[in-house]
C-alpha positions in Angstrom: 27.9 -25.7 -75.6 30.0 -22.9 -74.2 27.3 -20.5 -75.1 24.7 -22.7 -73.3 26.9 -23.0 -70.2 27.5 -19.2 -70.2 23.7 -18.6 -70.5 23.0 -21.0 -67.7 25.7 -19.3 -65.6 24.2 -15.9 -66.2 20.8 -17.2 -65.2 22.2 -18.7 -62.0 24.1 -15.5 -61.3 20.9 -13.5 -61.9 19.0 -15.9 -59.7 21.7 -15.7 -57.0 21.5 -11.9 -57.1 17.8 -11.9 -56.7 18.1 -14.3 -53.7 20.8 -12.1 -52.2 18.6 -9.1 -52.7 15.6 -10.8 -51.1 17.8 -11.9 -48.1 19.0 -8.3 -47.7 15.5 -7.0 -47.7 14.4 -9.7 -45.2 17.4 -8.8 -43.0 16.5 -5.1 -43.1 12.8 -6.0 -42.4 13.8 -8.2 -39.5 16.2 -5.6 -38.0 13.4 -3.1 -38.2 11.0 -5.5 -36.4 13.6 -6.2 -33.8 14.1 -2.5 -33.2 10.3 -2.0 -32.9 10.1 -4.8 -30.4 13.0 -3.4 -28.4 11.3 0.0 -28.4 8.0 -1.6 -27.2 9.9 -3.6 -24.6 11.6 -0.4 -23.3 8.3 1.4 -23.2 6.6 -1.4 -21.4 9.4 -1.6 -18.9 9.2 2.2 -18.3 5.4 1.9 -17.8 6.0 -1.0 -15.4 8.6 1.0 -13.4 6.3 4.1 -13.3 3.4 2.0 -12.1 5.6 0.3 -9.5 6.9 3.7 -8.3 3.4 5.0 -8.0 2.2 1.9 -6.1 5.2 2.3 -3.7 4.4 6.0 -3.2 0.8 5.2 -2.4 1.9 2.4 0.0 4.3 4.8 1.8 1.4 7.3 2.2 -0.9 4.6 3.6 1.9 3.3 5.9 2.4 6.9 7.2 -1.3 7.3 7.7 -1.6 4.0 9.5 1.4 4.9 11.7 -0.1 8.2 12.6 -3.4 6.5 13.4 -1.6 3.9 15.5 0.3 6.6 17.4 -2.9 8.5 18.0 -4.7 5.3 19.2 -1.7 4.5 21.5 -1.9 8.1 22.9 -5.7 7.7 23.4 -5.3 4.3 25.1 -2.6 5.8 27.4 -4.9 8.7 28.4 -7.8 6.2 28.9 -5.6 4.1 31.2 -4.8 7.2 33.2 -8.5 8.1 33.4 -9.3 4.6 34.6 -6.6 4.8 37.3 -8.0 8.2 38.3 -11.6 6.9 38.4 -10.4 3.8 40.5 -8.7 6.1 42.9 -11.8 8.4 43.1 -14.0 5.3 43.7 -11.8 4.1 46.5 -11.9 7.6 48.1 -15.7 7.7 47.8 -16.0 4.2 49.2 -13.9 5.2 52.2 -15.9 8.4 52.6 -19.1 6.3 52.4 -17.8 3.9 55.1 -16.9 6.8 57.3 -20.3 8.4 56.8 -22.0 5.1 57.5 -20.0 4.7 60.7 -20.8 8.3 61.8 -24.5 7.6 61.0 -24.4 4.4 63.0 -22.8 6.3 65.9 -25.4 9.1 65.6 -28.2 6.6 65.5 -26.9 4.8 68.6 -26.7 8.2 70.4 -30.2 9.0 69.3 -31.6 5.7 70.5 -30.1 6.2 74.0 
């Protein structure tokens, strides 16, 4: 009976050793997978940060270009306003000259008729 119990104990010990070895192998495999996932996560985060930085850089360039265009348009609008004011002033001067010329013409016609 002792021999049978010892034999059973040896089988159980051997079985336990195999289970422990399997668990250690699984643990090593899982740690390796976790490490690979962490590496992939870090790579993905880096790619995301790089893409975000590039998008921000492009946006800054577009913002600067739009700002320059807006400044240029504001300058153009300002010069057009000055031109309009100048043309209004010139029109008023021409209208006054035309009135004077018409008055002079009217006076000359009156003198001619007499």
